[in-house]
N, C-alpha and C positions, 0 to 999 in steps of 0.2 A: 286849293293846288295841291297835288299827290307830291308827297318827296320822293324824288326819282331814285332816292338810295335806300329805299325800303322795296322788301320783296326780291332782293336779290341773292347774292352769295355769301356766306361769313368762311372766309379761309383761316383754319385754324393753323399758328405757326409752330413749328417744333423747331427752328434754328435753320431751316434749309436757305442755302444761297440763291434758292429760285423762289422762294415762296412771295416775294411780290411779282413776280413774272407770271407766276398763277393768277394774278389779281389781273394784272395788265391784259392776259390772255383773255379772261372773261371780260372785261370792260369792251374790248376790241368788238366783243359781238353784242354790244349793246345792252349789256347786262351789270348792275353795278355789283362790285366785290368789295368786301373790307378786311381787312387781317386784323385778328385777334391773337392773343397770346395763348397757349395751350392750357393755361389754366383758368381762362376766363369763366367769370361765371355766369349763370344761364341768364341774368338780368340785362347783362351785355350783350349776348348773341341774340336775344328776343325783343331785343329795343330795334334793331333792324329788320323784325320780322322777315326772315330768310326765307327762301323758298327750299334752300339745300345748303349741305354744307361740304367744302373739302379740307382735307388734309393735308397737310404738306409733309415733302421730305426731312429729312435729320440727320446730323451729322453721328447720332447716337445709335445703338443698339436695344431695343424694347428690355432685353432680360439683363442690363444693365442697371446696377444699383443708382436708384435717384433719375432714372431715364425717365424722360415724358411721357405720359400712358394718356390713350385713350381718353377724351371727356365724358366720363360719366353724365353728366348733365345732357348728354345727346339720347341716352337710353329712354325709349317710351316716348320721346317726342313725337315720332312719326314724319321726321324729316328724313330725304335723301340723302346720302352720303358716300362720297368720293373720295376713297383713301390712294395717296401718292405716294410709291415707294415706303418708307417710314409707316409714312398715315395708313399703307394697307396694313404693315405687319402689326403696327399699334393695334388696329381694329382687330385683326385676327388674335392676337395675344389676349386682348382682354375679352373676347367672347368664347376662350375655349380652343383656341386653335392652336399650334405649335409652331414656333419660330423659333430657329437655329444658324447658326454660321454654316454657309456652305464652302463645299472644298472646290469650287467651281464659282469665282467670282465673276460677275461681269460689269467692265466699266467701259463705257463709250457704246458703238454703234454695235446694237443686236437686231435679231429679227425675231418674230412672234408668229406664230399659226391660231387662227381664230378656230377654238374646238367646238362652239356652241352659240347659238344665235342669242341675243338678247338686246335690250333697247341702248344699251352701250356701245356694240358694235354695231349698230345699223346701217347699213348700206356703206360698209366699209370692207376691204378686201380681205379675202380670207389670210394671206400673207402681209405683215406689217413692219416696217422699217423703223425703228423706235431706238431710245437713247437710254440707257442703263446705265446705273450708278449705284450698287448695292454687294455689300459682300456677305447678309443676310438672306433666306429666303424662307418661306414660309412650306413648312416640310408636312402639315395635317390641315385642313381647312376648319372653321368653327362648324357646327351645328346649323343647316338652314341654308348654306353658302356652295355652290358648285362652281368648278373651273372653266374658266371660259376663253381662256388662251394660256399657251406654253411657250416656252423658248428651249434652247439646248441646254441653260443652266437651271431654269425654273420649271418647275412640273406645273406651278401656278403661276404664270406670268399675270392672270388678270382671275378674279375671282367674283361674285356675285351672288347676293340674295337677291333673286328678282322681286319676289313678294314682298319685300320692304324698301328696295330700290336704294338697297346699299350696297357699293361696289367697291374693287381695289384694282390698281393696276401697278407692277413690280418696277414699269418703266417711267419717263416723265413725259407725258402728251406736251407739260407747256412750251419746251425747248425746241427750235426751228428741226432739231435732227430728226426728230420723229414725225415722220413725214405726213401722217393722218391725226396728228394731235389736235389741231384745230379743230376738223370735224369729230371728233370723239368726246372733247369738252362741250360741243355744241350738243350732241345728242343728250348728255348729261343735265343742260340748261335746260332746254327745250322739251326732250323727250321724255326725260325723267323727271325733271324737278317743274315743270311747267313753270317757266320763267318767262318775263316778257320783255322785249327787246324798247326798253325806254330810258335808257341813261344816253343823254345825249348832250353837247355843247350849249345848244339853246334850252334844253331843260334845265341844265345845271344854272345856266345864267339866270334864269327867271326865278329859281327857287334861291338860289344865293342872293340875289338881289332882296327879295322877299324878307328873307334872315335877317340880312344887313339891317333895312329899313326897322324892320319889328325891333331887333337889338339894339339898335342905336338913338332911335325916335328923332328927338330933334338936335342931340348932342353933335359934335364936332370929334373928327377922328384924327390921329395923328398916324403917319405911314413912312418907315423906311425905304426910299426909294433907292436903289442901289444902279439902275438902267437895266440890270438884267432882264431877262424874258418872265421870271416869275414875279418880282415887285412891279414891274411893266402892266402886267396883264392885272396884278391886284390893284394898282392904282386906278387903271379902265373900270375896271369894275365896281370899284368903291366910287369913283367920280360917277359912273350913271348912278348909280343909286342913292348918293348924297350932295352931289355936285360939289358948292363952294365950302361945303363943310368940309370936304378933305384937306388937311395940309400936311404935305411931303417935305420930309427931311431928307436931303442927297448929302452925305458924307463922301468929300473927295479924301481917300487914304494915301493916294501916290501910288497905289497899285495897279491903278487902271492901264487898260490899252491906251494908243496914241489917240490925242483927240476926242477919249471918250467922257472925260467931265462934261466939256463944251457941248458936246452931242446931247447928253442928258438935258440940261439945263434948256438949250434950245428946242429938243423936241416936247418935255415935258410941261414946261412953263410958258415958251413962247408960242408953240405951237397947236399946245393940246390945251391950254388956257388952266391947266392946274397951280393951285396955290402951292408953288414950291420955294423951298428955301435949303440954299446952298452952302455947306461949311467946308472950307478947305482946311483939313487936318493934317496936312503932309507932315509938315515938320512934327509932330506928336508922335506919328507912326514910324517914322525915321528912326527916331530918337527912341522909342521901345524897342526897336527890333536890332538896334546896336551888335553888332558879335553874335548874335543869335542864327543858327545852323540848322537845329534839329526842326524838321516841318512839321511835328505835332505840336513844338513850343511855340513855331510860329504862328498856327493857327489859333491855337488859345490866346496868343499875347494880341493877335488882330481882333480875334471875336470879342475878349473883355474890353479895349481901347475904342472898339466899334461903341458897344456896349455903353462906354463912359462917355463918349462924345455925343452920341445920340440921346443919352439920359442928361445930359446937361442941357440940350436945346428943351429936352421933353420938359424936365421940371420949370424950364420957364413958363411952358405951353399950358402945362400943369395949372400953374398960378394962372393963366389966362382962363381957366374953364373947361380945358380938354380933359376929357375921360376917358376916352379910347385907345387903344393903340393897334395897330393893323401892323401883320409881317407876312410876307409872300411865302411863308413854308408851305413846303409841297409835301407830298407822300413819301417819296424817297427820301428825304431829311428824316421825317419821323422815324422810317424804319432803320435807315443808315445808322443813327445815332442812338439808335437800342431803345427807344422809347416805346415803343408798342411791345417787345417780348421781352423774357429774363432768359430765353433762351436765344437771341440774336448778340453777335460780338459787334461790338464797335469796330467800323472801318475805318472812318475819321470825324472828326469834331464838325460840327455845324454850328455857325455862330448865331443863325437864327432859330434854334431851338432850344428852348431854355428858361428860366424865371426871368423875374424882371428885376432891377434892383430894389431891395426892400423898403427904399424912402418913396417909390413911384407907387402909385394907386391905381394906375390905369386897367381897365377890363381890357382882355386880350382878344382880338379878331383876327383868324386867320381863314380868310374865305378859299384858299386855296389849298387847305391842308388836305383833300380827301383826291386830289388831283396827281395823275403822273405828269411827265414833262410832255408829252405828246397830247395829252387831255388840257395841259394849259395853253399851249400852241392852239390847239383848235377853238379854244373859248378866245383867244386873243383876236385869231381871225373874226369870230364872230362877235367881236366887239368893235371890230373896224381898226384895228391896231396896224400901222402900216408893215409890210414883209420883213424890212431890214430889222426890226423890233423883234417881230415873233417869229422868226426863223433865224434870229441869233442865235451862232454857236453856244454851248454850254461853257461858262465861266467859272471857273470857282470862288466862293466866297470872301477868301482870302487876297484873290486876284495875281498879279504878278509876283506877289511873296514867295509862293511854292511853283513857281516858275523860274524863279533864279535862287538855282540852289548856292546853296554855302551862305555868304555872307551877303547883306543886304546893303547897299548904296544907291545913293541920287543918281551916280555916273554906270551904275550896274543895269539898274533900273530902266536908264535911257538906251543903254545900248541893246537890252531886249526889247522895248517898245520899236526902235527902229526896226530891227529883224522880225520881230511879229509882224509889223505893219506890213513889208515886204513880203513876206510868205503869204499873207491875206490877199494883198494886192493881186499876185500873178496866180493865185488859187480862183479869184474873181475872174480875171481876164479870161482863165480858163475854163468858167463855168462849173469848177469843181466844189464852190463852197458848199452848196445845198445839196446837189445831186451825187457827187463823188466822194465827199466826204462829210462823216456826221460829227466829227470833232476835230480841228488842224490847231497847231500852235507852235510857237519855238519857246525852246529851252534854255538858259544859260547857264551851261556848265560851271563848278568851280574848280575848273582845270584850267592849264595853258598849255600851247603847244608851238613847237617850233615850226618857222615859214619861213619864206622867202618871198620879199614883195621889195621892186625895184632894184633889187641884187645885192639885196639889204637882210642882213637877218630878223626875224620877228620872232616874238616870244608874247602871244597875245591868247586873248580868251576863244572858246568853243560853243557854237550854237549848233544844238540839235532841233531838228525839226520832226513833229508828231503829225501823224494823222491818220483817223483811223474811219473804216466803216462798219455799221453797227445799227441791228433794229431796236434794240432794248436798251443799250447801255449795259445789260449786267456780263455781254460777252462783247466782246471787239477783237476784230482784224486789222493791222495795218493797211492802209488803203495804198494799191502799187501806182502809184502816181509815175506819169511819164518820165522819160530820163530827160528828156527835153528842159521839163517842166525842173525838176530839180537841180538841174545845171545852171538854169537861167538864175533861179532864187540864189543858189550857193554864189554865183559871180555878182549879183547885184548886192546880196550882204558883205561880202568879203572889200568890194570896193566902194558899197555906201555908206557900211558902219564903222565907226572908228572901235581900235581895239580885238575885232575879229578877225582872226587870219583860219580859222576853218569850221566846214561845217558837215555835219552828220543826220543820218536819216535813221529814225528808229522804227524797226522792223519786227518788231516785239508785239504777239497778241495778249488779248487779255481774256483768260490768265495766260499764262504767271504773271504776266506785268499787270499794273492799274494802267488805266489811260493817262492820267496825269503821273508828273513823275514824284511829286511829293503829295 
């Protein structure tokens, strides 16, 4: 069977916030894309047998000292190349063109005019609305390149060496603000590179099952099951591949949503027949988080303790002959934890990316490591997981600890759980959990406010409601929920949840905010 990850596109990462979005847009067209750091050696690139290479944007300028440069290993390989923003400038700079700071910077919406026919712009309008984000521009093209498009601020908004299939665009075709961005990428994938659209959930499942069986043989596999989408799909995939030889361990941290711990046990052990071991470590986590308010400290404490608790069970199972450990790591976890590139910035820590305790000698299996969240959901559907699991909204690894701002206590967690359940219930009743919001939740703030209840003064805590809409979670907008719904949620929370007398709604987009508050 042919590996569906071969014959696709390699995306060279220069540290752009949009790098993984480039890979997502390519995969949406049925072509596999993998992100590699800008200094990846030739063997890593050729291992994927790519049909083409895309160079990402970057916060750098190509003429800065130590700025990442065009990969010299691509020269003479005969592979088509598309440089995006910084990637275009790095290509021009390396091949003898001139790049300099521009007196007219272009950030945000812009318009370009196509000035020459080419395979890259085939079938596209002469005038395109695009998204720019650059302060430098190309002043002189390298030898062999011609101008393909221009804008008010860029005489070379797109360039190409048509004979070699090397192109550059100063704008970002991967973002939704570029109206014909998907079509331009499609032209590059199929018209220039000659890729085949063979990346699908079914192809991935067949390949992954074969790889798991080949790797594991007749051994047993241990999996940390959180109940979230990623670990749920990983468990279903592994269960299909090796059956009862999968052992899942569920650690209840006490930071889960209302009824979630019970639901995990019921769904995976009782209904799906997975060999599940449930460990209640609530008290250990509460003790470790006592008086901790810094969000990154919370994440690291929870990540370490989760591994410690899990490792205790793992050591016992290792003594019984279990040799493999599986994790539900997905591609954004790897990228956000700066595991894929020296130029990437750590956004937040992920406790499922990293090494095992040194005394454990499991071989690691990460069957979903190459998938984005939307691909994980499609695989889950193809594996027959129920909709309420596959389409469960994203939930952070540290759970409610990073939605309970300030000091974490059992009482505050219970307050947050109750408020969150009300918000979720009302969104569900209104049909807005899947189609109207991409992510929605309650946050307990570390402040109190004065109120009046029953003709008496109160001084209680504040709940913030957060709901966003997004296509890719790289950017997000706050959901315009009906006033009547917000009023109903607010009324229920204040009346049904003890110690809360005020409810507010977060109307901040991403950026500048993140979706989570911590």
